[in-house]
N, C-alpha and C positions, 0 to 999 in steps of 0.2 A: 504493500500500500504506500509506503514511504517513497519507494523508487518510482512507482506509477504517478504519485503526486508531483514529484519533481519533474518528470517527463511531461505531465499534463500542463504544468506552468510553462515549460519550454515550448510545447505545442501551441498553447494559447498565445504566447508572445509572438510566435512566428505567424499565426493567423492575423494578429494585429498589425505586424510589420508588412505583410504581403497583401492580404485580401481586402483590408479596410480601405486602401487607396482607391479602389474602384467606386466607392460611394461618394467620396469627396474630391476626387481628382479633377473632374470636369469643372466643379465650382472654383477650384484654385486656378486652373488653367484659364478660365474666363475672367479672373479678377474679382469675382463676386466675394470670394473669401481669401484672406491672406493665409499663408502656410500655418502660422501660429493659430489663427482663428479656426482653420479647418481641423487641425489636430485637436484643439479644445472641443469643438463640436462633436467630432468623432469619438473621442475618449468618453465624453459624458453620455452620449446617446448609445454607443455600443455597450457600455457598462450597464446603462439603464435597461436596454433591451434584454441583456443576459440575465439580470437580477429580477426584473419585473415580469418579463414574459418568456423567460427561458424554459418555464415549465417545471413540474416536479417529477416527471417521468421521462425516461429517454430510452431509445432502442439500444440494446447492448451490441447488436450486430448491424452495422450501418447498412441501410437499404435492404436488409434481408438477403444478403448475397451468399451467406453460408448457413448450413444447417447445424445448430448447436448440438443436436443429438448425435451428429457424426463425429464430433470431437470427443476424444477419450477422456472424459472426466473433467471436473472443475479446475484441477491444477493445470491441465493442458490448455483449457480455455483461457485461463489467466495469462499464460505465456503467449497465446495468440493475440489477445488484446494489448498486452504490453509491447509485443513486436510490432503490431500495427501502429500504435501510438508513436513509437520511436522512429519507424520508417517514414511516417507522414511528416513528423516534425523535422527530421533530417532533410527530406526532399524539399519541403517548403523553405527551409533555411538556405539550401543551395540555390533554389529558384530566386529567392530574394537577393542573394549575393550577385547573381547575374542580371537582376532587375527584370525578371519575367513574372508577371502576375499569373498565378495558377489557381486552379480550383482546390480549395482545402477539402471540400467534400470528396472530390475524386481522389485526393491524396489519401484520405482515411479509407476510402473504398478499396484502393489498391493495396493498402496495408493489411486490411482484413482479408482480402483475397489471397495475398501471399502467405499470410500466417495460417489461414485455413487450409490452403493447399499443402503447406509443409506439415500441418498437424494431421490432416484427415484425407488428403488426396483429392482427385478431380471430382469424385462423386459428392463431395460436401458442398460444392458450389452450385448455385442456381444460375445457369448460364443464360437463361432468358432474361433475368434481371440485369446481368452483366451486359447483354446485348443492348438493352434499353439505355443503360448508362453510356455505352460506347456511341449510341446514336445521338446522345446529347452533345457530343463533341462537335457535330455538324449543325444540329438543330439550333442550339443556343446562340452561337455567334451570328449565324445567317439570319435568324428571326430577329435578334436584337438590332442588327445592322439595317434590315429592311424597315422595321418599325421606326427607328431613329431617322433614317433618311426620309421616310414619308412625312414624319412630323416636321422635320426641317424644311422640306419642300413646301409644306402647307404654310409655315411661318413666312417663308420667302415670298410666296405668291400672295398671301393675304396682307402682309405688312411691308417687308423689305423692298419688294419690287413696285410698290405703289408710289405714285408721284407725291402724294401727301402722306408720308409715313406716320406722322403724329396722329392724324385723324384715324388712320387705319389701326394704329396701336390702341387708341381709345376704344375702338369697337371690338378688337379681337383679343387684346391681352387679358381683359377680365374673363373672357370665355376660356382661353387657354389655361389660365390659373385655376378657374373653376373645374376644368377637366382634370388638371393636376391634383386638386384636392379630392375630387370624387375617386380618381384612380387610386390615390394613396389610401383613402378610406377602405376601398375594397382590398387593396394590397395588404394592409395591416390586418384586416379581418381574416384574409386567406393565409397569410404567412407570418406576420409579426406577432399576432396574438393567438395563433392556432393552438398553442399548447395550454392556454388558460381559458379560451373561449372559442367555440365553434358554432357560429350562427349559420342558419340555412341560407340558400341562394336568394330567397325572397327578401330576407332581412338585409343581406349584403347589398342587394340592388336598391332597396328603399333608403338605407342609410347613405349610400353613395350619392343618390339623387339629392337627398337632403343636404349633403355636404356641398355638392355643386351649387345648389340654390343659395345657401348661406354665404359661401365664399364669393360667388359672383356678385351678390348684393353688397358685400363689404368691399370688394376690390374695385368695383367700377368707379365709385366716387374718388377712391384713393388714386387710381390711375389718371382720372381726369384732373385732379389737383396736381399730381406730380408732373404731368405733361404740359401744364400751363406755361407758356413762354418758352417751351422747348424748341430747339432748332430741328430742322428736318434731317439732320445727319444720322446715318445709321448707328454710329456709336452712342448718340444720345438716346435713341429709341431703345437700343439694346439694354440700357441701364434699368428699364422698367422690369426686366426679368430678374434682377438681382435678389430681391427678397424672396420670391418664390423658389429661386435656386437654393438659397440657404435652407429654407424649410424642407425642400425636397431632399437635400443631402442629409439633413438631420433624421428625417423619417427613414431613408434608406439605411442609415447607420443603425437606427433602432431595430428595424426588421432583421438586419444582418446579425446583430448581436443576439437577438432572440433565437435565431435559427442556427447559426454557425458555431455558437459556443458549444453545441452538442458534439461537434467534431473533436473538441479538446476534452470535454468532460464525460462523453459517452463511454469510451473504453475505461476511463478511470472509475466511473460510477459502477460499471460491471465488475471491476476488480474489487472494489470496496464491498459490493453486495456478496460476492463469492467468499471473501475473507470473513464476513460476518455470518452468512447463512450456510455456506458450504454447498450451495446449489447454483446451477446456471439458469437464468431466466431470460426470456426474450425482451422483456421490458423491466426496468428497475427504477426505483425512486432515487432522486438525486439529493444527497445531504446538502444542507445549505453551505457548509464549508467547501464542498466540491464545486458548487456553482460560483462561490466567491473566488476560488482559485481561477476559474475560467474567466470571470469578469476582470479580475486584477491583471491576469496575464494579457488579455486582449488590450486593455488600456496601456499597460507598460510597454508592450511590443510596439504599439502604434506611436506612442510618445517618444520612445527611444530610437526606433529604427524606421518609422513609417514615412519620413519626409522624402527619402529618395524614391520610393515607389509612388508616392503622390505626385512627385515631379514627373516621373516617367509617364504615368497615365494622363496627367493633366496638361503637360506642356511639350513633351518630347515626341509623341506619336504624330500629332497634327496640331495646328493652331486652332484654338477654341475661343469663341466669344460667348457672350451670355445667351444669345439665341441658340447657338449650337449646343451649349451645355444644358440648356433647358430641354432640348430635344433628347439628349442623352439620358437625363434624369427621368423624364416622363416615359421614355421608351423602356427603361429598366423595369418600371412598375407595370406598364401595359403588357409587356412581353411575358412576365411571370403570370399575369392574369389569363392571357390567351393560352399559355401552356397548361395552366391548371385546368381550364375549361376543356381543353382537348386531350388532357391526360398525357401530355408530352413531357419526357424527361428533360430538364434544363438545368444549367448551372448559372447562378447569378453572376459569377465572375466572368464567364464567357459571354453572357448577355451584355454586361456593362462594357467590356472591351469591344465586343462586336458593334455596339452602338457607337462608340468613339470612331472605330474604323469606318462605319457606315456614313457618319456625317463628314468624315474626312474625305472619303472617296466621292461622295456626292459633291462636295465643295470643289474637289479637283476636277471632276467632270464639267461642272458648270463654269468654272473659271477658264478651263481650256476651250470650251465651246464659245464662250463670250470673247475670249482672247482671239480665237481664229476669226470670228466675225469682225472684231475691231481691226485686226491686222489687214484683212482683205478690204474692208471698207476704206481704210486710210490709203491703202495701196491704189485702189481704183479712183479715189478722189484726187490723189496726187497725179494720176495719169489723165485727169480731166475726162474720165469716163464713169462718173458715179451712176449713170443710168443703167450700167450693167448690174450693179448691186440691186437697184430698184426693180429691174426686170426679173431677176432671180427670185426676189422676195415676193413679188406680186404673183408670179406664176408658180410659186412653190417648187422652184427648180434650184439645183445647185449652181453656183457660179461657174464651176467647171463645164457644166453642160451648156450654159449660155455662151461661154468662150468658144467651145468646140463648134457650136452652130455658127458663130460669127466667123471663125476661121475658115469654115467650109464655104462661106459666101464671099469672102474677100479674095480678090485676085492677088497673085504674088507681087511682092514689092515691099517697099518700106513700111506701109501700113500693116501688112500681114506680119512682117517681122516684129513690129512694135507689139502687136497683141500676143505673139508667140513668146516674146521676152517677158511680157506682163504675166502670162500664165506660169512661166517658170518661177518668177518672183513670188506669185501667189502661193504656189505649192510649197516653196521654201518657208514662207511666213507661217503657213498652216503647220508644217512639220516642227518648226521651232516651238509653237504653242503646245503641240502634242507631247513634247518632251518635258513639260512642266509637271513636277511631282510635288504634291502637297501632303502626302502621307509617307512617312519614312519606312521604306521597304525592309530595311535591316531589322527594325523593331518588330515589324509584322512577322518576319521569318522566325525570329527568336521566340516570340510569344507563341506562335502556332506550334513550333517544334516542342516547346515545353508542355503545351496542352496534350499533344499526341503521346508523349512518353511518360506522362505523370503516373497513370495506372500501372503500366509495365514496370517502371523503375521502382515505385514504392512497393509493388508486389515482390520484386526481387530482393529489395532491402529487407522487407519483413520476413520473407522466407529464410534468408540467411540469419537474421537476428533471432528468429525462433529457434533455429538449431544451436546457435551460440548459447542462448539462455538455457 
């Protein structure tokens, strides 16, 4: 129990150092929160989530991936749990060192898998459950990216691309914040409070609608007052998302603390139960001191080592402003709700990172498309042939097709050569814009590689650790 408690603290600290960054990174990257402010918000709300809504019962075998009856006795089961805890903690520590955000749930799953295989062989593993977990490697980031990109596109169309951004913001920001509030009401009932309260679907829907109505009514006059005298600049309008972003980051931290503390204290609670009762149980009660270990470890890990991961998530993958960060935060909650409704296995870490990549790649696409249009327009205006651009736009044709038609009609000579040269310059201008990268591919490769090897690596470490123990 003493050894497991020490490893439990170590595991909780690694969760705080690695995983919590996903909840506050976007808010820091956008400037809505300073690093110190983000760490303070995360420490308070992660700890509160763990202590208030962490629940008094926890699964001893994460996600039901191994059969406890297949493990030969309580002593062997203790070794499996301890090996799983050590393997997950070591792997998350290594991932934090290389600044790769990884799923702590997948880490403990891999640890339990490896320990179970070492203790009882292949027959002890539920491979259907493992298949669903493997599916989440693809489902989570793709779904998070798609939802975040859709939300950001909606914000751009309804506010950013409008000629009068301030008027559009007065109309749409209260709606978006109301949607955020309603979504988080449902998110907390489904995930953040599920261990202490399980309302039915009708109750969740009614309370979410009530949250939308209340928040919309409160926020609308506040946005009107805040936008009075505001310039039409994008940066000014973006500032209206600051307070909702901070609230969203705090609620994500609370829900994360209530759920992911189990990854640190679940195996520890199982070991404590076996030491006291001498039997293996699928679910066990969590002593308050065990939950306190998890909460303290989360907060300490984040405060001491979390800044580098927050910086990686918030500023180093892609540039994030308040509107993009709002899309990331809202998509994290919406994606979990969609996945719960469809019974899809998802990882909150993969969803959050997928959302950041989603808004980054959407921004990259839109910037490149806009840049190509600007480059070609300027090129043809310089050539005193702006009507070519207007023709292409009015006929919904590409500039290249207009040029090709014109070249076929022109006789040989200086004029034909002029347009041929113009086409070459246009192609070069387009190629230059196509090479513009706004998402750092090196970080993408590192993070995806870490995701893919998390379960196999932790399983190998756990299996080896089981035999050593």
